[in-house]
C-alpha positions as CSV (number, residue, x, y, z in Angstrom):
1,M,-36.6,61.5,-12.9
2,R,-36.0,60.2,-15.8
3,I,-35.1,62.1,-19.5
4,N,-37.8,61.5,-21.8
5,M,-37.8,63.1,-25.5
6,S,-39.4,66.4,-24.0
7,H,-36.0,67.4,-22.8
8,G,-34.6,67.4,-25.8
9,S,-37.8,69.5,-27.9
10,G,-35.5,72.7,-26.5
11,G,-39.5,73.8,-24.8
12,K,-40.0,74.3,-20.7
13,A,-38.4,70.6,-19.8
14,S,-34.8,71.6,-22.6
15,A,-34.5,75.0,-21.0
16,E,-35.2,73.5,-17.9
17,L,-32.2,70.9,-18.2
18,M,-30.3,73.5,-19.1
19,K,-30.2,75.3,-16.3
20,D,-30.6,72.7,-13.1
21,I,-28.3,70.7,-14.2
22,F,-25.4,71.9,-17.2
23,G,-25.9,75.5,-16.1
24,K,-25.7,74.3,-12.5
25,Y,-22.1,73.6,-12.5
26,F,-20.7,74.9,-16.2
27,S,-21.8,78.5,-15.4
28,N,-19.3,80.7,-16.5
29,D,-19.7,84.7,-18.1
30,I,-18.9,83.1,-21.8
31,L,-21.3,80.2,-21.5
32,N,-24.2,82.1,-19.7
33,K,-24.6,84.7,-22.9
34,M,-26.5,81.2,-24.1
35,E,-25.4,83.1,-27.7
36,D,-25.6,80.5,-30.7
37,A,-21.2,80.8,-30.7
38,A,-19.1,81.2,-27.8
39,V,-16.6,84.5,-28.2
40,L,-12.7,83.8,-27.7
41,E,-9.5,85.7,-26.9
42,L,-6.5,83.5,-28.3
43,H,-3.3,84.6,-30.1
44,G,-0.6,83.2,-31.9
45,R,-1.0,79.3,-32.6
46,I,-3.7,77.6,-31.3
47,A,-3.4,73.5,-31.2
48,F,-7.6,71.9,-31.8
49,S,-8.6,68.7,-30.5
50,T,-12.0,67.0,-30.6
51,D,-13.4,63.5,-29.5
52,S,-16.6,61.0,-28.4
53,F,-16.6,59.4,-25.9
54,V,-19.1,56.4,-25.5
55,V,-17.7,54.0,-22.9
56,T,-19.6,51.5,-20.8
57,P,-20.2,51.3,-17.8
58,V,-20.5,55.3,-17.9
59,V,-19.0,55.3,-14.2
60,F,-16.3,53.3,-12.8
61,K,-13.8,52.7,-10.2
62,G,-11.4,56.1,-10.0
63,G,-14.0,57.7,-12.5
64,D,-16.7,58.2,-15.1
65,I,-16.9,59.6,-18.6
66,G,-17.6,63.1,-17.6
67,K,-14.3,63.3,-16.4
68,L,-12.8,61.1,-19.1
69,A,-14.3,63.3,-21.6
70,V,-12.7,65.9,-20.2
71,C,-9.7,64.5,-19.7
72,G,-8.9,63.1,-22.7
73,T,-9.5,66.4,-24.1
74,V,-7.6,68.4,-21.8
75,N,-4.6,65.3,-22.7
76,D,-4.7,66.1,-26.1
77,L,-4.2,69.8,-26.2
78,L,-0.9,69.2,-23.9
79,M,0.8,66.6,-26.1
80,M,1.3,69.7,-28.8
81,G,2.8,71.8,-25.7
82,S,0.1,73.9,-26.0
83,E,-2.1,75.6,-22.9
84,P,-5.6,74.1,-22.3
85,K,-7.8,77.1,-22.5
86,Y,-11.6,76.1,-23.7
87,I,-13.8,72.6,-24.2
88,T,-17.1,72.8,-26.2
89,A,-19.3,69.6,-24.4
90,G,-22.2,67.9,-26.7
91,F,-24.0,65.7,-24.9
92,I,-25.7,62.7,-27.4
93,L,-28.5,61.5,-23.9
94,E,-30.6,58.6,-24.2
95,E,-34.4,58.3,-23.5
96,G,-34.7,56.9,-19.8
97,L,-31.7,57.9,-18.5
98,E,-31.6,59.4,-14.8
99,L,-31.6,62.7,-13.8
100,V,-29.2,61.8,-10.3
101,L,-26.4,59.8,-12.8
102,L,-26.3,62.5,-15.7
103,E,-26.2,65.4,-12.8
104,Q,-23.2,63.1,-11.0
105,I,-21.2,62.9,-14.8
106,V,-21.7,66.9,-15.2
107,A,-20.9,67.9,-11.9
108,S,-17.4,64.5,-12.6
109,M,-17.2,67.0,-16.2
110,A,-16.6,70.2,-14.0
111,K,-14.6,69.2,-11.1
112,A,-12.0,67.2,-14.1
113,A,-12.3,70.8,-15.9
114,A,-11.8,73.2,-12.7
115,E,-9.1,71.0,-11.7
116,A,-7.1,71.1,-15.5
117,G,-7.7,74.8,-16.0
118,V,-10.0,74.9,-18.5
119,Q,-13.8,75.8,-19.2
120,I,-16.2,74.7,-21.0
121,V,-17.6,77.8,-23.6
122,A,-20.1,76.1,-25.3
123,G,-22.4,72.9,-26.0
124,D,-24.8,71.4,-26.7
125,T,-28.1,68.0,-26.2
126,K,-29.6,66.2,-28.4
127,V,-32.6,63.2,-26.4
128,V,-32.8,60.0,-28.4
129,E,-34.5,57.0,-28.0
130,G,-32.6,54.3,-26.5
131,K,-32.6,52.5,-23.0
132,G,-30.2,55.4,-20.8
133,G,-27.6,55.7,-22.7
134,L,-24.9,58.7,-22.5
135,Y,-22.3,59.5,-24.5
136,I,-20.4,63.0,-25.1
137,N,-18.7,64.7,-27.6
138,T,-15.9,67.4,-26.7
139,S,-13.5,69.4,-28.5
140,G,-10.6,71.5,-27.0
141,I,-8.1,74.9,-28.1
142,G,-4.6,75.7,-26.3
143,T,-2.7,78.2,-27.3
144,I,1.0,77.6,-28.0
145,P,4.1,79.7,-26.9
146,E,6.1,81.1,-28.9
147,R,8.6,78.8,-30.3
148,R,7.5,75.9,-28.7
149,N,7.1,73.4,-30.7
150,I,6.8,69.5,-30.1
151,S,5.9,67.2,-32.8
152,A,5.9,63.4,-33.5
153,G,8.6,64.5,-36.3
154,N,10.8,65.4,-33.8
155,C,13.1,62.6,-32.2
156,S,16.5,61.1,-33.6
157,A,18.6,58.6,-32.4
158,G,20.0,59.3,-28.3
159,D,17.0,60.9,-27.3
160,V,15.5,58.8,-24.3
161,V,11.5,57.7,-23.6
162,L,10.1,58.7,-20.6
163,L,6.6,56.6,-18.8
164,S,4.8,58.8,-16.2
165,G,3.2,55.7,-14.9
166,N,1.7,52.5,-14.7
167,L,0.1,51.0,-18.1
168,G,-2.9,49.8,-18.6
169,D,-4.8,50.7,-15.3
170,H,-7.8,52.2,-17.2
171,H,-8.3,49.5,-20.0
172,A,-8.0,46.6,-16.8
173,C,-10.1,48.7,-14.3
174,I,-13.2,48.9,-18.0
175,L,-12.7,45.5,-18.6
176,S,-13.3,44.1,-15.3
177,A,-16.8,46.1,-15.0
178,R,-17.5,44.2,-17.7
179,M,-16.3,41.2,-16.8
180,E,-18.2,41.7,-13.2
181,I,-14.8,40.6,-12.2
182,E,-13.9,42.1,-8.5
183,N,-11.3,43.9,-8.2
184,Q,-9.5,47.0,-6.9
185,I,-8.0,48.5,-9.9
186,K,-9.3,51.9,-11.0
187,S,-8.7,54.4,-14.1
188,D,-6.0,56.5,-13.9
189,S,-7.8,58.8,-15.6
190,A,-6.4,62.3,-15.2
191,C,-5.8,66.1,-16.3
192,L,-2.0,65.7,-16.8
193,N,-1.2,69.3,-16.6
194,T,1.3,68.9,-13.5
195,V,3.4,66.1,-15.5
196,V,3.8,68.7,-18.8
197,N,4.5,71.2,-16.8
198,S,7.1,70.0,-14.6
199,L,9.1,69.5,-18.0
200,L,8.2,72.5,-20.2
201,E,8.2,74.8,-16.8
202,N,11.9,73.9,-16.2
203,K,12.8,74.2,-19.8
204,I,13.6,70.2,-20.6
205,K,13.8,69.7,-24.3
206,V,11.1,67.7,-24.8
207,K,10.9,66.6,-28.1
208,T,7.2,65.3,-28.5
209,M,4.6,63.6,-26.1
210,R,1.9,61.3,-26.8
211,D,-0.7,60.3,-24.1
212,V,-1.2,56.3,-23.9
213,T,-4.0,56.2,-24.5
214,R,-6.0,53.5,-28.2
215,G,-4.0,51.1,-28.8
216,G,-1.6,51.2,-26.0
217,L,2.6,52.5,-25.8
218,G,3.7,49.9,-28.9
219,T,1.4,51.0,-31.0
220,V,2.6,55.3,-30.1
221,L,6.0,54.0,-29.8
222,N,5.2,52.9,-33.6
223,E,3.6,56.2,-35.0
224,I,6.6,58.0,-33.6
225,A,9.3,55.7,-35.1
226,E,7.6,56.4,-38.1
227,A,7.4,60.5,-38.1
228,S,10.5,61.1,-37.0
229,K,12.6,58.0,-39.5
230,C,13.8,55.8,-36.3
231,G,13.7,52.9,-34.2
232,I,12.8,53.2,-30.9
233,E,14.6,50.1,-28.4
234,I,12.0,49.6,-25.4
235,K,13.8,48.0,-21.7
236,E,11.4,45.1,-20.9
237,G,12.5,45.6,-17.3
238,A,11.8,48.9,-17.2
239,L,7.6,48.8,-18.1
240,P,6.1,50.1,-14.9
241,V,3.3,47.7,-14.3
242,H,0.7,47.4,-11.2
243,P,1.0,43.6,-9.3
244,E,-2.7,44.4,-9.6
245,V,-3.1,45.0,-12.8
246,R,0.0,42.2,-14.0
247,G,-1.6,39.6,-12.3
248,F,-5.0,40.6,-13.9
249,C,-3.3,40.2,-17.5
250,D,-1.6,37.0,-17.2
251,I,-5.0,35.9,-16.2
252,L,-6.8,36.7,-19.0
253,G,-3.9,36.3,-21.9
254,L,-3.7,40.6,-21.6
255,D,0.2,42.6,-23.3
256,P,0.0,45.4,-20.7
257,L,1.7,47.5,-24.3
258,Y,-1.5,47.1,-26.0
259,M,-3.9,48.1,-23.0
260,A,-4.9,52.0,-22.9
261,N,-4.0,54.5,-19.9
262,E,-6.5,57.8,-19.6
263,G,-4.1,59.4,-17.4
264,K,-0.7,58.6,-18.4
265,M,1.9,60.4,-20.9
266,I,5.5,59.2,-22.9
267,A,8.1,62.2,-23.3
268,V,10.4,61.6,-26.0
269,V,13.6,64.0,-24.3
270,A,17.5,65.3,-25.5
271,P,19.5,62.2,-24.0
272,E,21.3,65.3,-21.9
273,D,18.1,66.0,-20.0
274,A,16.5,62.5,-19.8
275,E,17.7,62.2,-15.7
276,K,16.6,65.4,-15.0
277,A,13.4,65.2,-16.6
278,L,12.7,61.7,-14.8
279,A,13.4,63.9,-11.4
280,F,10.7,66.3,-12.4
281,M,7.9,64.6,-13.2
282,K,8.7,61.9,-10.1
283,E,8.0,64.4,-8.0
284,T,4.4,65.9,-9.2
285,E,0.8,63.5,-8.1
286,Y,0.4,61.6,-11.7
287,G,4.0,60.7,-12.8
288,K,5.5,59.8,-9.1
289,D,5.4,56.5,-10.4
290,A,7.2,57.4,-13.6
291,A,10.2,56.0,-15.7
292,I,13.2,55.7,-18.6
293,I,11.5,52.6,-20.7
294,A,13.1,53.5,-24.3
295,E,15.7,55.1,-26.0
296,V,15.6,56.3,-29.6
297,I,18.2,54.4,-32.3
298,S,18.9,54.7,-35.9
299,G,16.9,52.4,-37.9
300,K,13.4,51.9,-38.1
301,G,10.4,50.4,-36.4
302,V,10.6,49.5,-33.1
303,A,12.1,46.0,-30.8
304,M,11.7,45.3,-26.9
305,K,15.2,44.2,-25.2
306,T,13.1,41.7,-22.7
307,R,14.9,40.6,-19.5
308,L,16.8,37.5,-20.8
309,G,18.6,39.6,-23.3
310,G,16.6,38.4,-26.4
311,S,15.2,40.4,-28.7
312,R,11.1,41.2,-29.8
313,V,9.1,42.7,-32.7
314,V,7.2,45.2,-31.5
315,D,3.9,46.5,-34.1
316,V,0.9,48.5,-33.9
317,L,-2.0,46.5,-32.5
318,Y,-3.9,44.9,-34.9
319,G,-7.7,44.3,-35.0
320,E,-10.2,45.5,-32.1
321,G,-8.6,46.3,-28.7
322,L,-11.5,45.3,-26.5
323,P,-13.2,47.2,-24.3
324,R,-14.2,49.5,-25.6
325,I,-12.8,52.0,-22.8
326,C,-13.7,55.8,-24.0
């Protein structure tokens, strides 16, 4: 069966879609009340984020748009030092979408949410004319423990920048699929709870955290340098890139510094905690390839110390970072 306009009518077909697919995988005490809004228990400061996902193809090596939607929102909450609690999910379904594909993606979302320890507590579905496409909007809420202050403006000279793993995996995976290039590159899409908790639960002095998504590492580091009114120096030889991704970049003339990931993060930590932080990261599944890649310095902007001993300015990404990766 395929999605048709009656699935968005609010009638019997809509009810069956809610019950047979969304209710089957997202069931919880809050969502099952099917009220106009979810009533949530929250205390103290919260982090709130929203994002939309339009990636093509919707299923790719290592994940799909559903997993991506949950992980992307959870990771945004985690980067602020919050403990993710709840997610909403809005679906725009194009007429002709196969129900079996929709169920696969919804099941993937449920699995990712369970892994991240969040509940999907509200949502919406709209059906529009089209060619069988699927788009997802998610919003998330997390609670921030007292005295936790993580912000891009907290960094100072001497701080150390850690990267949780290889650059460019997701970007290379999506581009390979779009160009019909056969390889073994998989998306790194993942919820980073364990990596973040390995730092915060072990009392590492974390100044800021960011997930390395659109714009890539180069853009993210520039944003942090500007917010903290400082400079950052990257060590080129320290940047981890999987050999197959590096080969892919060499063939197409791509720079891993500006390629997106969906399961990697940077953490800027106090210098005395750098080695401990690296060891804790490496003990986690999604941080096993972590590396110390840069240092915060006085001045402004981002530069990279090359393998040959020279220096190169690293600016933000200009133009469109093709393909659309999320």
